[in-house]
VOMAR-132179 format. One record per residue (C-alpha): x, y negated, z. Coordinates in Angstrom, 2 decimals. Layout:
<nodes>
[[X; Y; Z]]
...
</nodes>
This chain:
<nodes>
[[0.00; 0.00; 0.00]]
[[2.75; -2.38; 0.97]]
[[4.72; -1.45; -2.14]]
[[1.72; -2.20; -4.30]]
[[1.25; -5.56; -2.60]]
[[4.93; -6.41; -3.10]]
[[4.73; -5.49; -6.77]]
[[1.65; -7.64; -7.21]]
[[3.36; -10.57; -5.50]]
[[6.37; -10.14; -7.76]]
[[4.12; -10.03; -10.79]]
[[2.38; -13.27; -9.77]]
[[5.73; -15.00; -9.25]]
[[7.29; -13.89; -12.49]]
[[4.26; -14.73; -14.61]]
[[3.66; -18.12; -12.98]]
[[4.81; -19.89; -16.06]]
[[2.63; -17.90; -18.44]]
[[-0.85; -19.20; -17.55]]
[[-2.55; -22.07; -15.82]]
[[-0.08; -21.71; -12.90]]
[[2.56; -23.42; -15.02]]
[[1.00; -26.72; -13.94]]
[[1.45; -25.67; -10.33]]
[[5.08; -24.94; -11.19]]
[[5.33; -28.48; -12.58]]
[[4.05; -29.89; -9.28]]
[[6.72; -27.96; -7.36]]
[[9.43; -29.17; -9.75]]
[[8.22; -32.77; -9.49]]
[[8.41; -32.61; -5.69]]
[[12.03; -31.46; -6.09]]
[[12.79; -34.33; -8.43]]
[[11.05; -36.86; -6.18]]
[[13.21; -35.77; -3.27]]
[[16.48; -36.17; -5.16]]
[[15.44; -39.47; -6.76]]
[[14.41; -40.98; -3.41]]
[[17.63; -39.85; -1.73]]
[[19.71; -41.54; -4.43]]
[[18.40; -44.99; -3.41]]
[[17.00; -44.69; 0.12]]
[[20.39; -45.30; 1.79]]
[[20.93; -48.69; 0.14]]
[[18.77; -50.60; 2.63]]
[[20.25; -48.64; 5.57]]
[[23.86; -49.67; 4.90]]
[[23.83; -52.62; 7.38]]
[[22.42; -50.41; 10.15]]
[[24.93; -47.65; 9.39]]
[[27.75; -50.21; 9.45]]
[[26.65; -51.58; 12.82]]
[[26.31; -48.12; 14.40]]
[[29.22; -46.11; 12.95]]
[[31.54; -49.07; 12.23]]
[[33.14; -47.54; 9.11]]
[[36.09; -49.17; 7.39]]
[[35.69; -50.74; 3.97]]
[[36.84; -47.59; 2.14]]
[[34.72; -45.34; 4.35]]
[[31.64; -47.45; 3.69]]
[[32.29; -47.23; -0.05]]
[[32.49; -43.45; 0.16]]
[[29.33; -43.24; 2.28]]
[[27.41; -44.96; -0.54]]
[[29.17; -43.42; -3.56]]
[[29.87; -39.82; -2.48]]
[[26.36; -38.56; -3.25]]
[[26.12; -39.74; -6.90]]
[[29.81; -38.97; -7.50]]
[[29.61; -35.34; -6.34]]
[[26.20; -34.81; -7.95]]
[[27.36; -36.05; -11.37]]
[[30.54; -33.95; -11.21]]
[[28.79; -30.64; -10.51]]
[[25.78; -30.85; -12.86]]
[[27.40; -28.80; -15.64]]
[[28.79; -26.28; -13.16]]
[[25.44; -25.50; -11.54]]
[[23.41; -25.96; -14.72]]
[[25.37; -23.24; -16.50]]
[[25.58; -21.07; -13.38]]
[[21.78; -21.14; -13.28]]
[[21.73; -19.86; -16.87]]
[[23.92; -16.98; -15.72]]
[[22.54; -15.90; -12.32]]
[[19.01; -17.36; -12.42]]
[[17.71; -20.92; -12.37]]
[[15.15; -20.27; -9.64]]
[[17.88; -18.81; -7.41]]
[[20.08; -21.89; -7.82]]
[[17.12; -24.20; -7.22]]
[[16.17; -22.47; -3.97]]
[[19.78; -22.55; -2.76]]
[[19.79; -26.26; -3.58]]
[[16.64; -26.74; -1.49]]
[[18.23; -25.03; 1.51]]
[[21.51; -26.94; 1.24]]
[[19.66; -30.23; 0.80]]
[[17.70; -29.64; 4.00]]
[[20.77; -28.68; 6.05]]
[[22.80; -31.61; 4.71]]
[[19.92; -34.02; 5.47]]
[[19.89; -32.93; 9.11]]
[[23.67; -33.29; 9.30]]
[[23.49; -36.79; 7.82]]
[[20.65; -37.89; 10.10]]
[[22.57; -37.04; 13.27]]
[[26.08; -37.92; 12.04]]
[[28.11; -39.41; 14.86]]
[[30.95; -40.71; 12.73]]
[[31.57; -42.12; 9.27]]
[[33.56; -39.02; 8.30]]
[[30.67; -36.71; 9.20]]
[[28.25; -38.84; 7.20]]
[[30.58; -38.74; 4.17]]
[[30.74; -34.92; 4.37]]
[[26.94; -34.75; 4.68]]
[[26.50; -37.04; 1.68]]
[[28.85; -34.81; -0.32]]
[[26.78; -31.75; 0.60]]
[[23.64; -33.65; -0.45]]
[[25.37; -34.26; -3.79]]
[[26.03; -30.53; -4.16]]
[[22.38; -29.79; -3.39]]
[[21.23; -32.46; -5.84]]
[[23.45; -30.97; -8.58]]
[[21.77; -27.60; -7.97]]
[[18.26; -29.04; -8.08]]
[[18.35; -31.53; -10.97]]
[[19.30; -29.33; -13.98]]
[[17.28; -26.43; -12.58]]
[[14.06; -28.46; -12.60]]
[[14.45; -29.40; -16.26]]
[[15.60; -25.95; -17.39]]
[[12.73; -24.17; -15.60]]
[[10.35; -26.72; -17.11]]
[[11.81; -25.83; -20.53]]
[[11.04; -22.17; -19.87]]
[[7.51; -22.36; -18.50]]
[[6.27; -24.74; -21.22]]
[[7.21; -23.01; -24.50]]
[[4.65; -25.03; -26.48]]
[[6.24; -28.35; -27.36]]
[[3.05; -30.38; -27.01]]
[[2.49; -29.19; -23.46]]
[[6.19; -29.53; -22.69]]
[[6.13; -33.15; -23.84]]
[[3.29; -33.86; -21.42]]
[[5.18; -32.08; -18.62]]
[[8.35; -34.07; -19.31]]
[[6.31; -37.27; -19.31]]
[[4.95; -36.45; -15.86]]
[[8.45; -35.43; -14.72]]
[[9.95; -38.74; -15.90]]
[[7.13; -40.75; -14.30]]
[[7.88; -39.05; -10.97]]
[[11.57; -39.94; -11.39]]
[[10.62; -43.60; -11.82]]
[[8.43; -43.47; -8.71]]
[[11.21; -41.88; -6.66]]
[[13.79; -44.48; -7.61]]
[[11.36; -47.28; -6.76]]
[[10.02; -46.03; -3.44]]
[[13.46; -45.12; -2.07]]
[[14.34; -48.65; -0.87]]
[[10.73; -49.35; 0.19]]
[[10.55; -46.12; 2.21]]
[[13.96; -46.81; 3.71]]
[[12.91; -50.31; 4.73]]
[[9.73; -49.02; 6.37]]
[[11.58; -46.33; 8.33]]
[[14.26; -48.76; 9.49]]
[[11.63; -51.09; 10.89]]
[[10.29; -48.31; 13.14]]
[[13.14; -45.81; 13.65]]
[[16.93; -45.51; 13.55]]
[[18.91; -45.25; 10.30]]
[[19.08; -41.43; 10.42]]
[[15.34; -41.29; 9.78]]
[[15.96; -42.05; 6.08]]
[[17.49; -38.56; 5.85]]
[[15.07; -36.72; 8.14]]
[[12.23; -37.45; 5.72]]
[[13.79; -34.82; 3.41]]
[[13.44; -31.94; 5.86]]
[[9.62; -31.52; 5.92]]
[[9.57; -31.56; 2.12]]
[[12.28; -28.88; 2.03]]
[[10.46; -26.74; 4.60]]
[[7.45; -26.76; 2.28]]
[[9.28; -26.54; -1.06]]
[[11.47; -23.56; -0.15]]
[[8.72; -20.99; 0.57]]
[[6.37; -22.42; -2.06]]
[[9.12; -22.36; -4.68]]
[[10.09; -18.82; -3.74]]
[[6.48; -17.70; -4.16]]
[[5.47; -19.62; -7.29]]
[[8.52; -20.42; -9.41]]
[[9.39; -17.90; -12.14]]
[[12.93; -16.63; -12.47]]
[[14.67; -17.18; -15.79]]
[[18.20; -17.01; -17.10]]
[[20.18; -17.17; -20.32]]
[[21.30; -14.36; -22.57]]
[[23.91; -13.23; -20.01]]
[[26.54; -12.35; -22.62]]
[[30.09; -12.28; -21.27]]
[[31.44; -13.46; -17.90]]
[[30.75; -16.88; -16.45]]
[[33.74; -19.13; -17.16]]
[[34.81; -20.07; -13.62]]
[[37.97; -21.89; -14.74]]
[[36.02; -23.85; -17.35]]
[[33.34; -24.83; -14.82]]
[[35.95; -26.08; -12.33]]
[[37.79; -27.96; -15.09]]
[[34.57; -29.70; -16.13]]
[[33.75; -30.57; -12.50]]
[[37.23; -32.02; -11.84]]
[[37.23; -33.93; -15.13]]
[[33.80; -35.45; -14.54]]
[[34.76; -36.35; -10.96]]
[[37.79; -38.29; -12.22]]
[[35.91; -40.06; -15.00]]
[[32.92; -41.02; -12.83]]
[[35.20; -42.20; -10.01]]
[[37.26; -44.31; -12.42]]
[[34.15; -45.80; -14.03]]
[[32.66; -46.65; -10.62]]
[[35.86; -48.41; -9.55]]
[[35.89; -50.32; -12.84]]
[[32.34; -51.39; -12.10]]
[[33.59; -52.81; -8.81]]
[[36.13; -54.94; -10.65]]
[[39.13; -52.87; -9.53]]
[[41.84; -52.16; -12.09]]
[[44.79; -50.45; -10.47]]
[[46.44; -47.03; -10.09]]
[[43.50; -45.65; -8.09]]
[[41.24; -46.53; -11.01]]
[[43.41; -45.74; -14.04]]
[[44.86; -42.44; -12.78]]
[[41.53; -40.71; -12.00]]
[[40.10; -42.00; -15.27]]
[[43.07; -40.73; -17.31]]
[[43.30; -37.37; -15.53]]
[[39.54; -36.89; -15.83]]
[[39.60; -37.65; -19.56]]
[[42.45; -35.16; -20.10]]
[[40.61; -32.44; -18.18]]
[[37.43; -32.98; -20.19]]
[[39.44; -32.68; -23.44]]
[[40.95; -29.44; -22.13]]
[[37.48; -28.21; -21.19]]
[[36.17; -28.90; -24.71]]
[[39.13; -27.08; -26.30]]
[[38.65; -24.12; -23.98]]
[[34.96; -23.84; -24.82]]
[[35.68; -23.87; -28.54]]
[[38.10; -20.94; -28.19]]
[[35.89; -18.71; -26.06]]
[[33.61; -16.05; -27.50]]
[[31.05; -16.73; -24.78]]
[[31.49; -20.41; -23.89]]
[[30.15; -21.99; -20.73]]
[[28.51; -24.73; -22.83]]
[[27.64; -24.15; -26.46]]
[[29.26; -27.22; -28.03]]
[[27.57; -26.25; -31.27]]
[[24.50; -28.01; -29.88]]
[[26.28; -31.32; -30.54]]
[[26.49; -30.41; -34.23]]
[[22.71; -30.81; -34.38]]
[[21.98; -34.48; -35.09]]
[[18.86; -34.50; -32.93]]
[[20.72; -33.18; -29.87]]
[[23.83; -35.37; -30.11]]
[[21.77; -38.45; -30.96]]
[[19.44; -37.84; -28.01]]
[[22.39; -37.58; -25.62]]
[[23.89; -40.81; -26.98]]
[[20.53; -42.57; -26.62]]
[[20.27; -41.48; -22.98]]
[[23.72; -42.97; -22.29]]
[[22.84; -46.26; -23.99]]
[[19.44; -46.55; -22.28]]
[[20.91; -45.96; -18.82]]
[[23.78; -48.32; -19.59]]
[[21.28; -51.10; -20.17]]
[[18.92; -50.18; -17.31]]
[[21.38; -49.91; -14.41]]
[[23.47; -52.93; -15.38]]
[[20.37; -55.08; -15.83]]
[[18.77; -53.92; -12.56]]
[[21.95; -54.77; -10.66]]
[[22.22; -58.24; -12.18]]
[[18.47; -58.87; -11.88]]
[[18.57; -58.06; -8.16]]
[[21.41; -60.54; -7.68]]
[[19.56; -63.20; -9.67]]
[[16.35; -62.79; -7.68]]
[[18.08; -62.91; -4.31]]
[[20.99; -65.31; -4.83]]
[[19.61; -67.71; -7.45]]
[[15.90; -67.72; -6.62]]
[[16.46; -67.09; -2.90]]
[[14.01; -64.19; -2.56]]
[[14.25; -61.75; 0.35]]
[[15.14; -58.06; -0.27]]
[[11.47; -57.10; 0.17]]
[[10.32; -59.83; -2.24]]
[[12.99; -58.69; -4.70]]
[[11.73; -55.10; -4.51]]
[[8.16; -56.26; -5.09]]
[[9.22; -58.33; -8.12]]
[[10.86; -55.23; -9.63]]
[[7.81; -53.01; -9.03]]
[[6.16; -53.94; -12.38]]
[[9.15; -52.35; -14.10]]
[[8.43; -49.11; -12.23]]
[[4.69; -49.21; -12.95]]
[[5.37; -49.76; -16.66]]
[[7.82; -46.85; -16.65]]
[[5.20; -44.61; -15.02]]
[[2.65; -45.60; -17.67]]
[[5.12; -44.87; -20.47]]
[[5.92; -41.45; -19.01]]
[[2.27; -40.47; -18.69]]
[[1.43; -41.72; -22.20]]
[[4.65; -40.37; -23.71]]
[[3.32; -37.05; -24.99]]
[[0.52; -38.67; -26.98]]
[[2.86; -41.36; -28.32]]
[[5.42; -38.76; -29.36]]
[[2.83; -36.76; -31.29]]
[[1.59; -39.91; -33.01]]
[[4.88; -41.64; -33.83]]
[[7.48; -38.85; -33.81]]
[[10.90; -38.89; -32.07]]
[[12.59; -41.27; -34.54]]
[[10.07; -44.10; -34.36]]
[[9.42; -43.63; -30.65]]
[[13.07; -43.81; -29.52]]
[[13.96; -46.54; -31.99]]
[[10.82; -48.51; -31.11]]
[[11.55; -48.12; -27.40]]
[[15.02; -49.58; -27.89]]
[[13.64; -52.50; -29.90]]
[[10.96; -53.20; -27.29]]
[[13.59; -53.17; -24.55]]
[[15.82; -55.51; -26.55]]
[[12.89; -57.93; -26.93]]
[[12.34; -57.81; -23.15]]
[[16.00; -58.54; -22.54]]
[[15.95; -61.50; -24.92]]
[[12.83; -62.82; -23.15]]
[[14.82; -62.74; -19.91]]
[[17.39; -65.14; -21.41]]
[[14.77; -67.86; -20.81]]
[[15.36; -67.50; -17.06]]
[[16.99; -70.51; -15.43]]
[[17.73; -71.80; -11.98]]
[[14.06; -72.05; -10.99]]
[[11.47; -69.32; -10.53]]
[[9.21; -68.33; -13.41]]
[[7.11; -65.46; -12.04]]
[[4.98; -65.05; -15.17]]
[[8.00; -64.75; -17.45]]
[[9.64; -62.19; -15.15]]
[[6.44; -60.14; -14.89]]
[[6.02; -60.01; -18.68]]
[[9.68; -59.17; -19.29]]
[[9.84; -56.47; -16.60]]
[[6.69; -54.81; -17.95]]
[[8.20; -54.71; -21.44]]
[[11.53; -53.55; -20.05]]
[[10.07; -50.68; -18.02]]
[[7.79; -49.45; -20.80]]
[[10.48; -49.71; -23.49]]
[[13.22; -47.97; -21.52]]
[[11.01; -45.16; -20.26]]
[[9.68; -44.60; -23.79]]
[[13.25; -44.26; -25.00]]
[[14.37; -41.96; -22.18]]
[[11.29; -39.76; -22.38]]
[[11.53; -39.17; -26.13]]
[[15.32; -38.66; -25.97]]
[[15.04; -36.08; -23.16]]
[[12.20; -34.27; -24.91]]
[[14.10; -34.10; -28.21]]
[[17.29; -32.93; -26.48]]
[[15.56; -30.10; -24.60]]
[[13.56; -29.02; -27.64]]
[[16.74; -28.76; -29.72]]
[[18.34; -26.41; -27.18]]
[[17.55; -22.70; -27.28]]
[[15.73; -21.37; -24.18]]
[[18.82; -19.43; -23.05]]
[[20.83; -22.69; -23.15]]
[[18.27; -24.69; -21.15]]
[[20.44; -25.02; -18.03]]
[[23.47; -26.25; -19.96]]
[[21.38; -28.66; -22.02]]
[[19.65; -30.06; -18.92]]
[[23.04; -30.48; -17.23]]
[[24.40; -32.35; -20.26]]
[[21.36; -34.65; -20.23]]
[[21.67; -35.38; -16.51]]
[[25.44; -35.93; -16.82]]
[[24.83; -38.37; -19.67]]
[[22.32; -40.14; -17.45]]
[[24.89; -40.52; -14.64]]
[[27.73; -41.55; -16.97]]
[[25.53; -44.12; -18.68]]
[[24.64; -45.61; -15.30]]
[[28.30; -45.84; -14.27]]
[[29.44; -47.27; -17.60]]
[[26.59; -49.79; -17.50]]
[[27.68; -51.17; -14.14]]
[[31.31; -51.32; -15.28]]
[[30.70; -52.82; -18.73]]
[[27.93; -55.30; -18.00]]
[[29.52; -56.18; -14.67]]
[[32.77; -57.01; -16.47]]
[[30.93; -59.11; -19.06]]
[[29.14; -60.94; -16.27]]
[[32.36; -61.68; -14.38]]
[[34.15; -62.83; -17.55]]
[[31.34; -65.30; -18.33]]
[[30.85; -66.45; -14.72]]
[[34.39; -67.06; -13.42]]
[[35.66; -69.72; -15.92]]
[[32.96; -72.18; -14.89]]
[[34.43; -72.32; -11.37]]
[[38.04; -72.91; -12.38]]
[[37.92; -76.66; -11.69]]
[[35.13; -78.01; -9.52]]
[[35.70; -81.67; -8.48]]
[[36.70; -81.94; -4.82]]
[[37.14; -78.18; -4.36]]
[[40.66; -76.77; -3.72]]
[[42.01; -74.34; -6.30]]
[[42.19; -71.50; -3.77]]
[[38.52; -71.98; -2.88]]
[[37.53; -72.08; -6.56]]
[[39.46; -68.84; -7.18]]
[[37.70; -67.10; -4.29]]
[[34.31; -68.38; -5.47]]
[[35.00; -66.92; -8.93]]
[[34.79; -63.36; -7.58]]
[[31.01; -63.36; -7.16]]
[[28.07; -65.67; -6.52]]
[[27.67; -64.35; -2.99]]
[[31.29; -65.17; -2.19]]
[[30.88; -68.59; -3.80]]
[[28.02; -69.34; -1.40]]
[[30.20; -68.30; 1.55]]
[[33.04; -70.54; 0.41]]
[[30.61; -73.43; -0.15]]
[[29.25; -72.96; 3.36]]
[[32.75; -73.16; 4.85]]
[[33.61; -76.28; 2.82]]
[[30.38; -78.12; 3.63]]
[[29.68; -81.70; 2.59]]
[[29.59; -82.90; -1.02]]
[[32.32; -80.44; -2.10]]
[[30.37; -77.46; -0.76]]
[[27.16; -78.66; -2.39]]
[[28.95; -79.17; -5.71]]
[[30.51; -75.71; -5.57]]
[[27.17; -74.12; -4.80]]
[[25.47; -75.92; -7.70]]
[[28.23; -75.08; -10.20]]
[[28.35; -71.44; -9.07]]
[[24.60; -71.09; -9.51]]
[[24.72; -72.63; -13.01]]
[[27.70; -70.44; -13.95]]
[[25.87; -67.32; -12.78]]
[[22.83; -68.18; -14.90]]
[[25.15; -68.74; -17.89]]
[[26.85; -65.39; -17.24]]
[[23.44; -63.77; -16.98]]
[[22.45; -65.09; -20.41]]
[[25.69; -63.82; -21.96]]
[[25.26; -60.41; -20.34]]
[[21.66; -60.15; -21.50]]
[[22.71; -60.99; -25.06]]
[[25.37; -58.25; -25.01]]
[[22.83; -55.80; -23.60]]
[[20.34; -56.68; -26.35]]
[[23.01; -55.99; -28.94]]
[[23.72; -52.56; -27.44]]
[[20.01; -51.76; -27.38]]
[[19.63; -52.68; -31.04]]
[[22.62; -50.43; -31.77]]
[[20.69; -47.66; -30.04]]
[[17.67; -48.39; -32.23]]
[[19.81; -47.88; -35.34]]
[[21.38; -44.74; -33.88]]
[[17.92; -43.27; -33.20]]
[[17.22; -43.23; -36.95]]
[[19.10; -39.90; -37.03]]
[[16.33; -38.24; -35.01]]
[[13.59; -36.18; -36.73]]
[[10.74; -38.20; -38.18]]
[[7.98; -35.89; -36.94]]
[[7.52; -33.76; -33.85]]
[[7.69; -30.05; -34.68]]
[[5.16; -28.34; -32.40]]
[[5.70; -24.66; -33.02]]
[[5.84; -22.56; -29.85]]
[[8.98; -20.69; -28.86]]
[[9.74; -17.89; -26.46]]
[[9.57; -19.00; -22.88]]
[[12.47; -16.87; -21.70]]
[[10.73; -16.11; -18.37]]
[[11.16; -12.64; -16.90]]
[[8.13; -10.60; -17.87]]
[[6.72; -7.84; -15.67]]
[[7.53; -4.27; -16.54]]
[[4.62; -2.04; -17.70]]
[[4.81; -0.09; -14.42]]
[[4.35; -3.31; -12.42]]
[[1.34; -4.23; -14.54]]
[[-0.19; -0.83; -13.86]]
[[0.49; -1.16; -10.14]]
[[-1.14; -4.58; -10.06]]
[[-4.23; -3.19; -11.79]]
[[-4.42; -0.31; -9.31]]
[[-4.12; -2.71; -6.37]]
[[-6.91; -4.82; -7.86]]
</nodes>
């Protein structure tokens, strides 16, 4: 009797993706994604409280903030391809467990070093969860039309998670201590782990040949070096600790590519990049994230430092961007069927470029209507681009390569974000600093310090006081607005380049169904389930 019940339970789990339960699977995957997306941003508002309690040094504080995205981005390919080999559901459940344990460790960390280790473990858990959600989604939705709708819902949840992270963190900090921003993960994990074990179907790749351990470690080390170097470039640092990781990482990635080309059973099938739709989709993801992250960073500075809004007011001003992104994700499947990948991605880029050019009308005074209109266009355009690019990328990959393809997409997402901060941040600094080189009545040393950032310029102006301080503050504000306009113009140019690049995508959406690749029940198990019924 118990054996029959066990067989029936196994049958239900393995066939979850074959019927109506696939939508339940989507809900479980979206909860996973929501957790990771929230955790990526929830700490930002807690940094002052963490600093006051743990008193980390400058380098330790940097690692507390950056360890999670750095480790997560480095290990995406490793765990994405390992899931193809040993089972995506298995990797996802292990990621759930590790995420819960690491959250508890972070919440009760008594030192900066412990918190850094906990954040690194959260990054490992995130790297297990992220590609697994997309690859399982690829398996349980073999029909492209349904898969497009599922990806739209998935991307809308990602937008919600990124937006509510700071708001949730702010709410918790008003009522509890800073560790509460991590404890919120544990109840979700306690629910997701047993529910995922019961409902999620197991799937894996073809399983030919051994898993390339050396290749996976080479890719992880190379991505770690590149992402670390790009992040330091984004912070305006150009020294040995920036150049060396970047160079070593680039060399390791080249070695990884050469190794994969020589192997009979490669870790990542680089032949996917020979397909125009796949390679173009990956490039579009990089360009879209490059524009999004750089613009969000600069927009937050503009709203707070130029317009004088509080952090909460700034978050509320950026909410229309999130709502527009949610709408684009939910409407994405219908738009993709109507317009096709080429016109949808290219049109999304153009719409985003128009939004960016609208933002060049911003000045030193508040214009709430202009910002609302531009942020709505920006959110809808970027999410349209990202949705269609992700959908095209996953549809181009064979089911057995779903984990590797999802890992490549998520890695492109992370690299685009890092490059965006570095590139647009550098453009901003180059346009901002010259305006402060000679302010009447301000010493050269003070002008040089003010040229580092607008926040530092305000601090210097406060110390100077009097007419000189007021003049420095006014010039710094005007220079920042000028730098913002230059940066927005560069971003618009990159977005239009993406629109041209997207012309390589297919004109129409091919909707033929493909094999789901989910483990099917054996005939004996089917018979047992019928007997038990």
